[in-house]
C-alpha positions, 0 to 999 in steps of 0.5 A: 499500499502507498503511504497516502492509502495507508494514512487514509485507511488508518483515518477511516479505521479510527473514525469508523471503529475507535468508538466501538473497539477502544476498550478492546484495542487498548486491552489488546495493546496492554496484553501484548506489551512486553511480549517477544514474537519469534519469527520462524521460517516454517512452511505455510499454505498461505499465499504470498499476497495473503501474507502481505495483507496480514502484515499490512493489517498488523502494521495498521493495527499497531499504528492505530494502538500507538495513535490511540495511546498517544492521543489519550496520553496527550489528552491527559497531559493537556488536561493537567497543564492547560485545561481549566480545573478550578476557578478562584476569585479574590474579593475585597473591593478589587475583584480578581478571577483566576482560572487554575489548572489541575497542577495549580498553575494560573491559566488566566488572571482577570480583573473584574473591576477598575480597582482590580486592574490597578492591582494586577497592573503589569503583572503577567501571572499566566503560568505561575504557581497558584501560591505565587500568584496569591502572594503577588495579588495580596501583596499588591492589595497591601501596597495600594491600601486595599487591605489594611488594619481597618480594611481587613476583610477578604472573600475567597471563592473556589469553584471545582466540580470535585467537592473535596478538592474545592474544600481542600483548595479553599482551606489552603488559600485561607491559610496562605492569606492568613499567613501573608496578612499575619506577616504584615501585622494584620489580623485578617477577617477571611470569608471563604466559600466553595460554589457551583454557579447557577445561570441565575446567579451569574446573570445577577453578578453580571448585571451589577458588575460584580463576581459570582462569589460576591453575588453568592455572599449577598444571597446568603445575607438576603436569606437571613435578612430581607430588609435589603435588595441585591442591588443595594448590597452589591455596591458595598465593600466586602468589609461591610458585607462581612459586618452584615454576614456576622450580624445575620449569622449566615452559614453559607460562608466559612469565616475566620478572624474578626471584622476590624473595628478600628475607626469605630467606637467600642461596643462598651461605648455604644452600650453605655451610650444607649444605657445613659439615654435610657437612664439605666445601668448595666446591672439593671438590664439584660443585654440581648444584642450588641453587634455591628450592623449596616443601616442606610449607608453607614455602619451602626451598633445594634444595641438591645436590652430589656428590664422587667418592664421595657425593651429598648432597641438602639442604633448607635452610629459606630463612627460618631457615637450619635444615636441614630434610632431609639425604640421601646416596646413591652418587655418579654418579662412583662407578660408574666412568669416565663418558663425559663431558657432551659425549659424552652430548649428542652421543648424544642429538642423534644419536638425535633426528635434529636439527641445531643444538639449543639445550641447556636442561639437561645434568647428571650424576645417578644414578637407580635405582642407575645413573649417567646424564646428564639432557639437554634441548634444543629444536629446531624447536619441540619440546623433547627430554628424554633420559636417557643412560647415563653409562657407555656412552652408550646411550639409557635414556629419551626424551620429546618435547613441543611448546613453546608459542610463547607461552611460549617465544617466538621460535626459538632459531636463531643463538644463541652456544651454551652453551660461548661463554656460559661462556667470556664469563662466565669471561673477565669474571671473570678466571677459567679453567674449571679454577678454578671449579665450575659450578653452573648453565648454563641457557638461559632467555627473559626480557624477550623475549630468550634468555639464558644463566643461569650460576653458578659457584663458587671457594673464595672465593665465588659468581659469577652471570651473565646472558649475551645468548644471541644477542650474548654481551653480559653483561646482568648480573653478580653475585658474592658472597664466602663467609662468610670475607670473603675477596675473590674471585679475578679481581675485575676487572669490566669494563663499558662506560665512558660518555663523558658526565659528571655533577656527581654523580660527584665524589669526596667528601672523605675523611672517615670515616663512623661510625655512632651508638653505639646501633648498634655501635662503629665502631672497625673502620671504617678505610675512608673513604666516598671510598675506598670509592667509589674502590674500587668505581669501580676495580673496575667500570672506571668514571671518577668523572666518568662515574658518577652515584651513587644510594646511599651507605650505611654499615651494620652486617651480620653483625657488620661495617660495610659500605658499600652503594654504587650508581651508574650509568654508560653505561647500566649500573647497579652495586651494591657492598658493601664491607668498611669495615675492609679495603676488600674487595669483599664483593658486586658486581652490575651490570645493563645496562639503559639505560632504567633510568638515572636522569635527571640533567636539571636537576641542578646539585648533586652528591651531595657538595655535598648532604651538605655542605649536610645536615652544615652543618645538623647539624655534629656528626651522622653521615651514615648514608645518602644516595641520589638519587631523583625525587619527583613529577618533581623530582630530590632527594637524600634521607638520614638523619643521627644524633647520639646518640639524635637522628635527622635526615631530609632531602630536598634539591632536586638542582636548586638545593640548597634543603631540601624536608624536614628532620625531627628525631626524638628516640629 
């Protein structure tokens, strides 16, 4: 056969026969692989023409096998390298969409709005690894100010037909971005989701000029709160949507970290503003709600509390502290004797017919002139929502829905329970249930684990705890005094004590820090730096030799001088605000995360020694701030001194005490 005829025959054979005999041909090829064929000269009765025909057919089949095997290999190679396997989207305000191959190579990077074009600018990410592209995109967002201490929210969306692979990639990206933000000293608030995009969702997204990931987040919010429209929410930033998502407790996205409240008044200030307007004290009411929300184009605090007669609902502008809205209605306690929270929970669980539920909400409220308990819990992958009559325990309404595995994480079996979490927080604070008013007890999933978020109040201040829902360990604690500046009762705060020592834990000499005259008189500063450090260490239950101090700053806030003191010990970060006149602890916070502890490898200079070195260069100046940090892998102390209108900024190498920076600025 001529070459052209052979090619024609092979083409015809492939077209006509391959669809039906692909399996058998490949099987035959596999069976013959590695076999040796012995050619003999034995006589045969076949004619030369027939033998030639058989040889031609054998050659054709062999060639067909090679074509098929090569084609399949090429197809699989193409799928690995060039075919789109996943869609990844990053939303802040810039919205960027990446097409990613099976080998996690970026096939395309598409800006979905003008801000995204600024982020990508002249970057060509095609062919880069996904983790490299992620670092480049997040780094550009940081440099251009789209991500910061204030704008700390980002939405990650992953589309992949394989749910397990989508979930794994989702968690991989969350961990990576959290690490990038952490290395830039930003506590990120990361929303993440896996997504199967419908035509309807895609149409909505395109009509509003947003990503499908942002569109899905908006739909999740609208499912919980119908007062908004899709178009109204489409113009909001991810930070603002994050606030709404938290307020609505939506389950369509996973969440880690907290929305930044920088630039806003504190929850305590919002609560106290509402209480003062109502003419009540914190000890006289039950706080039902205290959270950030978005209303009429601005961020507000929703504050709701009740006493025996009246329920008060306030909206406080989170920026100015102005009362935006106030409403009152009859208290749920005014209807008569209520059955109690535990009885209401039992009634809901009995009606659902489940065992070992995990409660996510339990609150007394009033609706349509009736007092009722709102009870929510999860069991077996289903979320149950009940309204229970507060007087007779009857079921007024109920609703169930499946909880997405990608947003709710693993099951809730084996958790310690709400009551045990309450008790762990109270014990740590040195208080009893009769001493406090609980404002929040909520089960949430953060950083891949279930946690109880607990808030309660005394007349002296507010306490916040994150409790590991599996072990009962205290993951985070914070307390804040009321505006009177009184020290909260039960101020002892237990914490693990490290057996290791660092030179930076040495107590400083007892010199009183004062600030420049331009920022106010310091006649009220009667507590020295060393005493402030001692008070913080004593309250934390940490020995000075086990602490690594990372910040010591004297500043004026709300008309009074305060010390801001940060240190690490035993895998826990502690942050204290101490009144520089009375020594009262105004605010305390601790966060257990051993991976965040600053490395002290190579550090030979203590913070006090660094202070002395800086003071020696400007003997008459006042040290305003000093902190420990790493810059390009080098451990340093950086700080500021002032003398009259002259300001000095310095950086000192913590390895040898040499000055890396000394700048003088005349105001």
